[in-house]
C-alpha positions in Angstrom: 9.0 8.5 9.9 6.7 7.8 12.8 6.8 9.0 16.3 8.8 6.1 17.6 11.7 6.8 15.2 12.0 10.4 16.3 14.2 9.2 19.2 17.0 8.7 16.6 16.4 11.8 14.6 18.6 14.9 14.9 17.4 16.5 18.1 15.5 19.8 17.9 15.9 22.7 20.3 13.6 21.2 22.9 12.4 17.6 22.8 8.7 17.1 23.1 7.2 15.1 26.1 6.4 12.3 23.7 10.0 12.1 22.4 11.2 12.0 26.0 8.8 9.2 26.8 9.7 7.2 23.7 13.4 7.6 24.6 12.8 6.4 28.2 10.8 3.5 27.0 13.5 2.6 24.5 16.1 2.6 27.2 14.0 0.5 29.5 13.3 -2.2 26.9 17.1 -2.3 26.4 17.5 -3.8 29.9 16.1 -7.1 28.6 18.8 -7.5 25.9 21.4 -6.2 28.5 20.4 -9.1 30.8 20.7 -11.5 28.0 24.0 -10.0 27.1 25.3 -10.8 30.6 24.1 -14.3 30.3 25.8 -14.6 26.9 29.1 -13.7 28.6 29.1 -17.1 30.1 29.8 -18.5 26.6 33.0 -16.6 26.1 35.2 -19.4 27.4 33.6 -21.8 24.9 33.9 -19.4 21.9 36.1 -21.9 20.0 33.3 -24.4 20.0 30.5 -22.0 19.0 28.8 -22.6 15.7 29.5 -20.4 12.7 26.6 -18.0 13.5 27.7 -17.7 17.1 24.3 -18.8 18.5 23.0 -17.9 21.0 25.1 -14.7 20.8 23.7 -14.2 17.3 20.2 -14.6 18.6 20.6 -11.9 21.2 22.3 -9.6 18.7 19.5 -10.1 16.2 16.9 -9.3 18.8 18.8 -6.0 19.5 19.1 -5.3 15.7 15.3 -5.5 15.4 14.7 -3.4 18.5 17.1 -0.7 17.4 15.9 -0.8 13.8 12.4 0.1 14.9 13.9 3.3 16.3 16.3 4.0 13.6 13.7 3.6 10.9 15.9 1.3 8.8 17.0 -2.3 9.3 20.4 -3.3 10.6 21.3 -6.3 8.3 22.5 -9.5 9.8 26.1 -10.3 8.8 26.8 -13.1 6.3 27.9 -16.4 8.0 31.6 -17.0 7.8 33.1 -19.9 5.8 32.9 -23.4 7.2 35.9 -24.9 8.9 37.4 -25.3 12.3 36.4 -22.7 14.8 34.5 -20.5 12.3 33.4 -18.1 15.1 37.1 -17.2 15.7 37.5 -16.2 12.0 34.3 -14.1 11.9 34.9 -10.3 12.3 31.2 -9.8 12.7 31.0 -12.3 15.5 33.8 -10.6 17.4 32.1 -7.3 17.0 28.9 -8.9 18.4 30.9 -10.1 21.3 32.2 -6.6 21.9 28.6 -5.3 21.8 27.7 -7.9 24.4 30.2 -6.4 26.8 29.4 -2.8 26.0 25.6 -3.3 26.1 25.7 -5.6 29.1 27.1 -2.7 31.1 25.7 0.5 29.5 22.3 -1.2 28.7 21.8 -1.8 32.4 23.4 1.3 34.0 22.0 4.0 31.7 18.3 3.0 32.0 18.5 2.4 35.7 20.3 5.8 36.3 17.9 7.8 34.0 14.8 6.1 35.4 16.0 6.7 39.0 16.5 10.4 38.3 13.1 10.7 36.7 11.5 9.0 39.8 13.1 11.7 42.0 10.8 14.3 40.4 7.5 13.1 41.8 9.3 12.2 45.0 10.5 15.9 45.3 7.0 17.1 44.6 5.6 15.1 47.4 8.1 16.5 50.0 5.8 19.4 51.2 3.2 16.8 52.2 5.2 14.8 54.5 8.5 16.5 55.4 7.1 17.6 58.8 6.5 13.9 59.8 10.2 13.2 60.0 12.9 14.8 62.2 14.0 18.3 61.1 16.9 18.3 58.7 16.5 14.6 57.7 15.5 15.5 54.2 18.0 17.4 52.1 17.4 19.0 48.7 20.6 21.0 48.1 20.4 21.8 51.8 18.6 20.3 54.8 14.9 21.2 55.0 14.0 22.7 58.4 10.9 25.0 57.7 7.9 25.4 55.4 9.5 27.9 53.0 12.4 25.5 52.4 9.9 22.6 52.1 8.1 24.4 49.3 10.8 26.3 47.4 13.6 23.7 47.4 11.6 20.8 45.9 10.1 23.1 43.2 13.6 24.3 42.3 14.9 20.7 42.2 12.0 19.7 39.9 12.6 22.6 37.5 16.3 21.8 37.4 15.8 18.0 37.0 13.3 18.5 34.1 15.6 21.0 32.3 18.5 18.5 32.5 16.7 15.2 31.9 14.5 16.4 29.0 17.4 16.7 26.6 19.5 14.1 28.4 17.1 11.1 28.0 16.8 11.3 24.1 20.6 11.9 23.9 21.3 8.7 25.9 18.8 6.8 23.7 20.7 8.0 20.7 24.0 6.8 22.3 22.5 3.4 22.8 21.4 3.3 19.2 24.7 4.6 18.0 26.9 2.0 19.5 24.4 -0.8 18.5 24.6 0.5 14.9 28.4 0.6 15.0 28.9 -2.8 16.6 26.0 -4.7 15.1 25.8 -3.1 11.7 27.9 -4.2 8.7 31.5 -3.1 8.5 32.9 -1.1 5.6 34.5 -4.3 4.3 31.1 -6.1 4.4 29.4 -3.1 2.7 32.0 -3.3 -0.1 31.6 -7.1 -0.4 27.8 -6.7 -0.5 28.0 -4.0 -3.1 30.4 -6.1 -5.2 28.0 -9.1 -5.0 25.1 -6.8 -5.9 26.9 -5.5 -8.9 27.8 -9.0 -10.0 24.2 -10.1 -9.5 22.8 -7.2 -11.5 25.4 -7.8 -14.2 24.2 -11.4 -14.5 20.5 -10.6 -14.4 20.9 -7.8 -17.0 22.9 -10.3 -19.2 20.0 -12.8 -18.8 17.5 -10.0 -19.6 19.4 -9.1 -22.8 19.6 -12.8 -23.8 15.9 -13.3 -23.1 15.1 -10.2 -25.1 17.1 -11.5 -28.0 15.4 -14.9 -27.7 12.0 -13.3 -27.6 12.8 -11.2 -30.8 14.0 -14.4 -32.5 10.8 -16.2 -31.5 8.6 -13.4 -32.8 10.6 -13.3 -36.1 10.2 -17.1 -36.4 6.5 -17.0 -35.7 5.9 -14.3 -38.2 8.1 -16.0 -40.8 6.8 -19.5 -40.4 3.2 -18.6 -39.8 1.8 -15.2 -40.7 4.2 -14.5 -43.5 3.8 -17.9 -45.1 0.0 -17.6 -45.1 0.1 -14.1 -46.5 2.4 -15.2 -49.3 0.0 -18.1 -50.1 -3.0 -15.7 -50.1 -1.1 -13.4 -52.5 -0.4 -16.3 -54.8 -4.0 -17.4 -54.8 -5.2 -13.8 -55.5 -2.7 -13.6 -58.4 -3.8 -16.9 -59.9 -7.5 -15.9 -59.4 -6.9 -12.7 -61.3 -5.5 -14.6 -64.3 -8.3 -17.2 -64.2 -11.1 -14.7 -63.7 -11.9 -14.2 -67.4 -11.9 -17.9 -68.4 -13.2 -19.6 -65.2 -15.0 -17.1 -62.8 -16.1 -19.9 -60.5 -12.6 -21.3 -60.0 -11.3 -17.8 -59.5 -14.0 -17.1 -56.9 -13.0 -20.3 -55.0 -9.3 -19.2 -55.0 -10.4 -15.8 -53.7 -12.3 -17.5 -50.9 -9.3 -19.6 -50.0 -7.1 -16.4 -50.0 -9.6 -14.7 -47.7 -9.5 -17.7 -45.3 -5.7 -17.6 -45.4 -5.7 -13.9 -44.6 -8.1 -14.4 -41.7 -5.9 -17.2 -40.4 -2.9 -15.0 -40.7 -4.6 -12.3 -38.7 -5.5 -14.8 -36.0 -1.8 -15.9 -35.7 -0.7 -12.2 -35.7 -3.0 -11.5 -32.8 -1.5 -14.5 -31.0 2.0 -13.1 -31.6 0.9 -9.7 -30.3 -0.6 -11.2 -27.2 2.7 -12.9 -26.5 4.4 -9.5 -26.5 1.9 -7.7 -24.2 -1.5 -9.2 -23.6 -4.2 -6.7 -24.6 -6.4 -8.0 -21.8 -4.0 -6.4 -19.3 -4.9 -3.0 -20.8 -8.6 -3.8 -21.0 -9.2 -5.5 -17.7 -6.1 -5.0 -15.6 -4.0 -7.7 -14.0 -6.8 -9.0 -11.7 -9.2 -9.4 -14.6 -6.5 -11.0 -16.8 -5.6 -13.5 -14.1 -9.2 -14.4 -13.5 -9.6 -15.0 -17.3 -6.6 -17.3 -17.2 -8.0 -19.2 -14.3 -11.4 -19.5 -16.0 -9.9 -21.0 -19.1 -8.3 -24.0 -17.4 -9.7 -27.5 -17.4 -9.4 -27.9 -13.7 -10.8 -25.7 -10.9 -8.6 -22.7 -10.1 -9.4 -20.4 -7.2 -8.3 -16.8 -7.4 -7.6 -14.5 -4.4 -7.0 -10.9 -5.3 -8.0 -8.1 -2.9 -10.1 -5.1 -4.1 -9.4 -2.4 -5.0 -6.5 -3.4 -7.2 -3.3 -1.4 -7.0 -1.7 -1.0 -10.4 1.9 -1.7 -11.1 4.1 -0.7 -14.1 3.2 -2.4 -17.3 6.4 -4.5 -17.4 5.7 -5.8 -13.8 2.0 -6.7 -14.6 3.1 -8.4 -17.8 5.7 -10.4 -16.0 3.1 -11.4 -13.3 0.6 -12.4 -16.0 3.1 -14.6 -17.8 4.3 -16.1 -14.5 0.7 -17.2 -13.7 0.1 -18.4 -17.2 3.2 -20.5 -17.3 2.7 -21.8 -13.8 -0.9 -22.9 -14.5 0.4 -24.6 -17.7 3.0 -26.5 -15.7 0.3 -27.6 -13.3 -1.9 -28.9 -16.1 0.9 -30.7 -17.9 3.2 -32.0 -15.1 1.6 -32.1 -11.7 -1.5 -34.2 -12.1 -3.3 -31.8 -9.7 -7.1 -31.6 -9.3 -7.1 -28.0 -8.0 -4.9 -24.9 -8.1 -4.9 -21.6 -6.2 -3.6 -18.2 -7.4 -3.0 -15.3 -5.0 -1.9 -11.8 -5.7 -1.0 -9.4 -2.8 0.9 -6.2 -2.5 3.5 -6.6 0.3 5.1 -3.3 0.9 6.6 -2.1 -2.4 6.4 -5.6 -3.9 3.8 -7.5 -5.8 3.6 -11.1 -4.4 2.3 -13.8 -6.7 1.6 -17.3 -5.3 0.5 -20.3 -7.3 -0.3 -23.5 -5.4 -1.5 -26.9 -6.5 -2.3 -30.3 -4.9 -0.4 -32.4 -7.4 2.4 -34.9 -7.1 5.1 -32.2 -6.5 8.8 -32.7 -7.5 9.0 -29.4 -9.4 12.4 -27.8 -9.8 13.6 -25.0 -12.0 16.3 -27.0 -13.8 14.0 -29.7 -15.1 13.7 -29.7 -18.9 10.3 -28.6 -20.1 9.1 -27.4 -16.7 9.1 -23.8 -17.7 10.2 -22.8 -14.2 13.7 -21.7 -15.5 12.0 -19.3 -17.9 9.9 -17.9 -15.0 13.0 -17.4 -12.9 14.7 -15.6 -15.8 11.7 -13.4 -16.4 11.4 -12.5 -12.7 15.2 -11.9 -12.3 15.2 -9.5 -15.2 13.0 -7.2 -13.1 15.2 -7.8 -9.9 12.5 -10.0 -8.5 12.6 -13.1 -6.2 11.5 -16.7 -7.1 10.8 -19.3 -4.4 9.7 -22.9 -5.0 8.4 -25.4 -2.5 7.6 -28.9 -3.7 6.8 -31.8 -1.4 8.4 -34.6 -3.4 11.9 -33.3 -2.8 13.9 -32.9 0.4 14.9 -29.4 -0.7 14.6 -27.4 -3.9 16.8 -24.5 -3.0 18.1 -22.4 -5.8 19.5 -18.9 -6.2 17.5 -16.9 -8.6 18.9 -14.4 -11.0 17.9 -11.5 -8.7 20.4 -12.7 -6.1 17.8 -13.8 -3.5 17.8 -17.3 -2.1 14.9 -19.4 -3.2 14.2 -22.2 -0.8 11.8 -25.1 -0.6 11.5 -28.1 1.6 9.4 -31.1 2.1 6.4 -30.8 4.5 5.5 -34.3 5.5 1.9 -34.9 4.6 1.5 -31.8 2.6 1.5 -32.4 -1.2 1.8 -30.3 -4.2 4.0 -27.4 -5.3 4.0 -23.7 -4.3 5.5 -21.1 -6.5 6.0 -17.7 -4.9 7.3 -14.7 -6.9 8.0 -11.2 -5.6 8.2 -8.4 -8.2 9.2 -4.8 -7.3 6.3 -2.5 -8.1 8.3 0.7 -7.9 10.2 0.3 -11.2 
């Protein structure tokens, strides 16, 4: 946790000057949202007509969530919008808690920073008293008692400064923690929302794990079918040719030799098909050249130009994640070649926090959606969802291509006017 977040940590015996300064700065920046809170109070009489997200109340609350989250070191999630209907704001518990925060923060968010800042400003003012107390009538200035002579003008300000610093040093971070505390309580999710989110998460994981098991079974059946219909059939044919050649060898060596050559060709063909099946399980090129090299090889093998943007040095992910990313790129480029009519495609791989972000763009006709037969996008989504990843599709030929992927995250796409083509974005967690 960085220095900014220390404001909200459990306080130590004596806060450091940096912690005190961070706390004071945090309180001062809260004046902005406090002023906005006072302005939002004007909307209370019209609460019945507010939209379901309570805007602009929600906008002010979201700004405070982000501000406090930078200090807490963890995000404060935005509540889920209530159900549609008449006066949705009135039926939203989160919206009423936000309205309560507006009242609390509108008062405390203004009073506390002004009070604390004013007390800190008295410290340099007290230090300056010995330089100008004599210029005003005797007894006009009072620090505990009226100042009438030089000893009092020196000792009393110093005593005040020591006392003020001793009190304000622990008080400032404590008040900052109070501001973060009531923001977290009023703007954070309620226990009911936490339980609902947990239940939704469990349901999502149950669905994705079921999809993963189904996909695993389908993959095993595909491998079995490929081995049975291809490799096994060719090996059986080669064995029959070798047996026939063995019986014919004494009477017709030339015919036996021809059969042996055919059997050899069949075995070589079977080995080629076996390698293809193995590459479908886990491409050897990932082990040999890494994900970046494997993706560049995929791009180089396409009939159209494909540009690849992968930063160096490459950060490795677990094998399952790299395999999923490889197959996503392979399937996406196949879709581009078969369905889009594109003349150019782009592939980008980036590490964004703990996730691997894969983006495939093309300049084709667009109109891609995960539910279309033969597009392969549904398979991509299932593969990504099995790893708790996120799939997002944007395609210019459709007004919207929103879909909820198996990982429980919303995948949205929208038309962009003159912009053509399709963008497939996938995020895979690298910390499996």
